C-alpha positions as CSV (number, residue, x, y, z in Angstrom):
1,X,-12.1,-45.6,30.3
2,X,-15.7,-44.7,29.2
3,X,-16.1,-42.5,26.2
4,X,-18.7,-39.9,26.0
5,X,-20.9,-40.4,22.9
6,X,-20.7,-37.4,20.3
7,X,-24.0,-35.1,21.1
8,X,-26.5,-35.5,18.4
9,X,-27.2,-32.3,16.2
10,X,-30.8,-31.1,17.4
11,X,-33.9,-30.9,15.2
12,X,-33.8,-27.1,15.8
13,X,-30.3,-26.6,15.1
14,X,-30.7,-28.7,11.8
15,X,-33.6,-26.7,11.0
16,X,-31.7,-23.0,11.3
17,X,-28.8,-24.5,9.1
18,X,-31.2,-25.6,6.0
19,X,-33.0,-22.3,6.7
20,X,-29.5,-20.4,6.1
21,X,-28.8,-22.3,3.2
22,X,-31.7,-21.8,1.6
23,X,-31.6,-17.9,2.1
24,X,-28.0,-17.7,0.8
25,X,-29.6,-20.1,-2.4
26,X,-32.3,-17.7,-3.1
27,X,-30.0,-14.2,-2.5
28,X,-27.6,-16.1,-5.3
29,X,-30.4,-16.6,-7.3
30,X,-32.1,-13.1,-7.1
31,X,-29.0,-11.1,-7.7
32,X,-26.8,-13.7,-10.2
33,X,-26.4,-11.1,-12.5
34,X,-24.0,-8.9,-9.7
35,X,-22.3,-12.4,-8.8
36,X,-21.5,-12.8,-12.4
37,X,-19.3,-9.9,-12.7
38,X,-17.1,-11.6,-10.0
39,X,-16.4,-14.4,-12.0
40,X,-13.6,-12.4,-13.8
41,X,-11.7,-10.7,-11.1
42,X,-11.8,-14.2,-9.7
43,X,-9.9,-15.3,-12.7
44,X,-7.5,-13.0,-12.6
45,X,-6.6,-13.5,-8.8
46,X,-6.5,-17.3,-9.4
47,X,-4.2,-16.8,-12.4
48,X,-1.6,-13.9,-11.6
49,X,-1.8,-14.0,-7.7
50,X,-2.5,-17.2,-6.3
51,X,-1.1,-19.4,-9.1
52,X,2.3,-17.6,-9.0
53,X,2.7,-18.8,-5.5
54,X,3.4,-22.0,-6.3
55,X,6.9,-20.6,-7.7
56,X,8.0,-19.9,-4.1
57,X,8.8,-23.4,-3.8
58,X,12.1,-22.5,-5.0
59,X,13.2,-20.4,-2.4
60,X,13.9,-24.0,-0.8
61,X,15.4,-25.7,-3.8
62,X,18.1,-24.8,-6.3
63,X,16.8,-23.4,-9.3
64,X,18.5,-24.3,-12.6
65,X,17.7,-22.0,-15.6
66,X,16.5,-24.7,-18.5
67,X,15.4,-27.4,-15.8
68,X,12.4,-27.8,-13.9
69,X,10.3,-24.7,-13.0
70,X,10.0,-26.2,-9.6
71,X,13.7,-26.4,-8.8
72,X,16.5,-29.3,-9.2
73,X,17.6,-30.4,-5.4
74,X,16.0,-29.7,-2.1
75,X,18.0,-27.2,-0.1
76,X,16.1,-26.1,2.7
77,X,16.7,-22.6,4.2
78,X,20.1,-22.3,2.6
79,X,19.0,-19.2,0.5
80,X,17.4,-17.7,3.9
81,X,20.4,-18.4,5.5
82,X,22.5,-16.4,2.7
83,X,20.6,-13.0,2.8
84,X,20.7,-13.2,6.6
85,X,24.4,-13.2,6.7
86,X,24.6,-10.8,3.6
87,X,25.9,-7.0,5.1
88,X,24.6,-5.8,1.5
89,X,20.7,-7.2,2.2
90,X,20.6,-5.6,5.4
91,X,21.6,-2.2,4.1
92,X,19.0,-2.3,1.7
93,X,16.5,-3.7,4.3
94,X,16.8,-0.5,6.5
95,X,16.6,1.6,3.5
96,X,13.4,0.1,2.8
97,X,12.2,0.6,6.4
98,X,13.5,4.1,6.4
99,X,11.7,4.8,2.9
100,X,8.5,3.2,4.1
101,X,8.1,4.9,7.0
102,X,8.7,8.3,5.6
103,X,6.2,7.6,2.7
104,X,3.9,6.3,5.0
105,X,4.1,9.2,7.4
106,X,3.5,11.9,4.9
107,X,1.4,10.1,1.9
108,X,-1.3,8.6,4.3
109,X,-2.0,11.5,6.6
110,X,-1.9,14.1,4.0
111,X,-4.6,12.9,1.5
112,X,-7.0,12.8,5.0
113,X,-6.1,16.7,5.7
114,X,-6.5,17.5,2.0
115,X,-10.0,16.0,1.8
116,X,-11.2,17.6,5.0
117,X,-9.8,21.0,4.0
118,X,-11.8,20.1,0.6
119,X,-14.8,19.6,2.4
120,X,-14.6,23.1,4.0
121,X,-14.8,25.0,0.5
122,X,-18.1,26.4,-0.4
123,X,-17.3,27.6,-3.9
124,X,-18.4,24.6,-5.7
125,X,-16.4,25.4,-9.1
126,X,-13.3,26.2,-7.3
127,X,-13.8,23.3,-5.6
128,X,-14.4,21.0,-8.6
129,X,-11.2,22.6,-10.3
130,X,-9.3,21.6,-7.3
131,X,-10.2,18.2,-7.2
132,X,-9.7,17.9,-11.2
133,X,-6.1,19.5,-10.8
134,X,-5.2,17.3,-7.6
135,X,-6.5,13.8,-9.8
136,X,-4.3,14.5,-12.8
137,X,-0.9,13.7,-11.6
138,X,-2.0,10.3,-10.6
139,X,-2.9,9.4,-14.0
140,X,0.5,10.4,-15.6
141,X,3.0,7.5,-16.4
142,X,5.9,6.6,-14.0
143,X,8.1,7.3,-16.8
144,X,6.8,11.0,-17.5
145,X,7.0,11.7,-14.0
146,X,10.4,10.1,-13.4
147,X,11.3,11.9,-16.3
148,X,10.2,15.1,-15.0
149,X,11.9,14.9,-11.5
150,X,15.2,14.3,-13.4
151,X,14.7,17.1,-15.4
152,X,13.4,19.2,-12.6
153,X,16.5,18.5,-10.4
154,X,18.9,18.2,-13.1
155,X,22.1,20.7,-12.8
156,X,20.2,23.2,-15.5
157,X,17.0,22.4,-14.1
158,X,14.1,24.3,-12.6
159,X,14.8,23.7,-9.3
160,X,18.6,24.9,-9.8
161,X,17.6,28.0,-11.7
162,X,15.4,29.0,-8.8
163,X,18.2,28.4,-6.4
164,X,20.8,30.7,-8.6
165,X,18.1,33.4,-8.9
166,X,18.5,33.9,-5.1
167,X,22.1,33.8,-4.8
168,X,22.4,29.9,-3.9
169,X,24.6,27.7,-5.6
170,X,23.3,24.9,-7.8
171,X,22.8,21.2,-6.5
172,X,23.4,18.2,-8.3
173,X,20.8,16.4,-6.4
174,X,20.5,13.4,-8.5
175,X,24.4,12.5,-7.4
176,X,23.8,13.3,-3.8
177,X,22.5,10.3,-1.8
178,X,21.0,12.6,1.1
179,X,18.6,14.6,-1.8
180,X,17.1,11.3,-2.5
181,X,14.4,10.1,0.1
182,X,13.3,13.6,0.3
183,X,12.4,13.7,-3.6
184,X,11.0,10.5,-3.8
185,X,8.4,10.9,-1.0
186,X,7.8,14.6,-2.1
187,X,6.9,13.0,-5.5
188,X,4.9,10.7,-4.0
189,X,2.8,12.9,-2.3
190,X,2.0,15.2,-5.5
191,X,1.1,12.1,-7.2
192,X,-1.0,10.3,-4.6
193,X,-2.8,13.4,-2.7
194,X,-5.7,14.1,-4.9
195,X,-6.5,10.4,-5.5
196,X,-5.9,9.3,-1.9
197,X,-8.6,11.8,-0.9
198,X,-11.4,10.6,-3.0
199,X,-12.5,7.8,-0.5
200,X,-12.3,10.1,2.3
201,X,-14.4,13.0,0.2
202,X,-16.9,10.2,-0.5
203,X,-16.9,9.2,3.5
204,X,-17.5,12.8,4.4
205,X,-20.7,12.4,2.1
206,X,-22.3,9.8,4.6
207,X,-21.8,11.9,7.8
208,X,-25.3,12.8,9.0
209,X,-25.8,16.4,8.9
210,X,-27.8,16.4,12.1
211,X,-24.6,15.8,13.9
212,X,-23.1,18.9,12.9
213,X,-26.5,20.7,14.1
214,X,-26.6,19.5,17.5
215,X,-22.9,20.1,17.8
216,X,-23.8,23.7,16.7
217,X,-26.4,23.8,19.3
218,X,-23.6,22.8,21.9
219,X,-21.8,25.8,21.2
220,X,-19.0,23.9,18.7
221,X,-16.9,25.5,16.4
222,X,-15.7,24.4,12.8
223,X,-12.2,23.0,14.4
224,X,-14.4,20.8,17.1
225,X,-17.0,19.9,14.5
226,X,-14.1,18.3,12.9
227,X,-12.5,16.8,15.4
228,X,-15.8,15.6,17.1
229,X,-18.0,14.7,14.0
230,X,-16.0,14.6,10.8
231,X,-13.0,12.7,12.2
232,X,-15.0,10.1,14.1
233,X,-17.4,10.0,10.6
234,X,-14.5,8.7,8.5
235,X,-12.6,6.7,11.2
236,X,-13.5,3.5,9.7
237,X,-11.9,4.3,6.2
238,X,-8.8,5.5,7.8
239,X,-8.4,2.3,9.8
240,X,-9.2,0.2,6.6
241,X,-7.0,1.8,4.6
242,X,-4.3,2.3,7.2
243,X,-4.3,-1.5,7.4
244,X,-4.5,-2.2,3.8
245,X,-1.6,0.3,3.3
246,X,0.8,-1.6,6.0
247,X,0.7,-4.9,3.8
248,X,2.6,-3.1,1.1
249,X,4.8,-1.3,3.5
250,X,7.9,-2.8,2.3
251,X,6.6,-2.6,-1.2
252,X,8.0,0.6,-2.0
253,X,7.6,2.0,-5.6
254,X,9.8,-0.1,-7.5
255,X,9.1,1.3,-11.4
256,X,9.7,4.7,-10.3
257,X,13.1,4.1,-8.0
258,X,14.2,2.2,-10.6
259,X,14.1,4.7,-13.1
260,X,15.2,7.6,-10.6
261,X,18.3,5.9,-9.3
262,X,21.9,5.3,-10.2
263,X,24.7,3.4,-8.2
264,X,25.5,7.0,-6.9
265,X,23.1,7.3,-4.4
266,X,22.5,3.5,-3.8
267,X,23.5,4.2,-0.1
268,X,19.7,5.4,0.2
269,X,17.9,4.6,-2.9
270,X,18.7,0.9,-2.9
271,X,15.4,-0.8,-1.9
272,X,14.5,-4.7,-1.7
273,X,12.5,-4.3,-5.2
274,X,15.5,-2.9,-6.8
275,X,17.5,-5.3,-5.1
276,X,15.6,-8.4,-6.2
277,X,15.8,-7.0,-9.8
278,X,19.4,-7.1,-10.0
279,X,19.9,-10.5,-8.1
280,X,17.0,-12.0,-9.4
281,X,16.9,-11.1,-13.3
282,X,20.4,-9.4,-13.9
283,X,22.5,-12.2,-12.1
284,X,19.9,-15.0,-12.5
285,X,20.0,-15.6,-8.9
286,X,16.3,-16.6,-8.9
287,X,16.2,-19.0,-5.9
288,X,18.0,-16.5,-3.7
289,X,15.6,-13.5,-5.1
290,X,12.6,-15.7,-4.4
291,X,13.5,-16.2,-0.8
292,X,14.1,-12.8,-0.1
293,X,10.5,-12.0,-1.7
294,X,9.1,-14.7,0.3
295,X,10.7,-12.9,3.6
296,X,9.4,-9.8,2.7
297,X,6.0,-10.8,2.1
298,X,5.9,-12.7,5.6
299,X,6.7,-9.3,7.1
300,X,3.9,-7.8,5.4
301,X,1.3,-10.1,6.5
302,X,2.7,-10.0,10.0
303,X,2.2,-6.2,9.8
304,X,-1.1,-6.1,8.6
305,X,-2.5,-9.1,11.2
306,X,-0.6,-6.8,14.0
307,X,-2.2,-3.3,13.1
308,X,-5.2,-5.0,12.6
309,X,-5.1,-6.4,16.2
310,X,-4.1,-3.0,17.7
311,X,-6.9,-1.2,15.6
312,X,-9.2,-3.7,17.0
313,X,-8.3,-2.9,20.8
314,X,-7.5,0.5,20.4
315,X,-10.5,2.1,18.1
316,X,-12.6,-1.4,18.4
317,X,-12.5,-1.2,14.3
318,X,-10.8,-3.8,12.2
319,X,-10.9,-5.8,8.8
320,X,-11.5,-8.8,10.4
């Protein structure tokens, strides 16, 4: 049986390849100062993000404290089978899905709406004041925010004082599981609304003013201009941030929940990250916790690829 010889590289293709290599080298030599700024971030990512991924091997090996950091004995998918058969894990997983969906449902569109409304404000001083006031909660420590929430929702807190002022009965919010999700999502919206609007406000400044003038000539009012000019103008930013947010869909804020929750409200407040903290650090089940963490990361990766593919088909925009 005759085998076909490999087709030789044409001189023209070789020349194009060399030309590209020269252009990349020229670009690097020209802007080497800018590329040098990437050195520290790349080192940080390698040491603190990619390096620790080697430790995921203990999800398949039995880790013994004091032994090898890569585990003592190969156990395959034993720890994955453990959490799949564990009813407590699925309760925690369901809580994470619900809380993640509620957080995304409110914290993602509200900054967009806030940026659109703020863009319509003509008084520059008032606009700057609102921007500054809305950014400030983002810079508050999680400990301070959690303390404020616990103080406001306590039996003698300001919320209960307001309820009693209008003739109602006080509610011990942090002892009732049904209130936790509303409190958490509200605090996330309050803390992230102004900060999340920054990118959208920046994207709004890139929209060509002539598009608004053309829309006015066609008889479009402010609502139609927003619908047909403003939103399409910031759509690439919206799509990009949505895809990135899906990657952390299951990574609900660990610090805030850890500071707010208690065993009485585990029913709705216990999520994967807090469950991992208890079984991994407090119970020293490091291999079991690593298996759950790896499972969570894989789901996040699948969500990112899925949303990116859907976005590419529906809006013709994607990260890659």
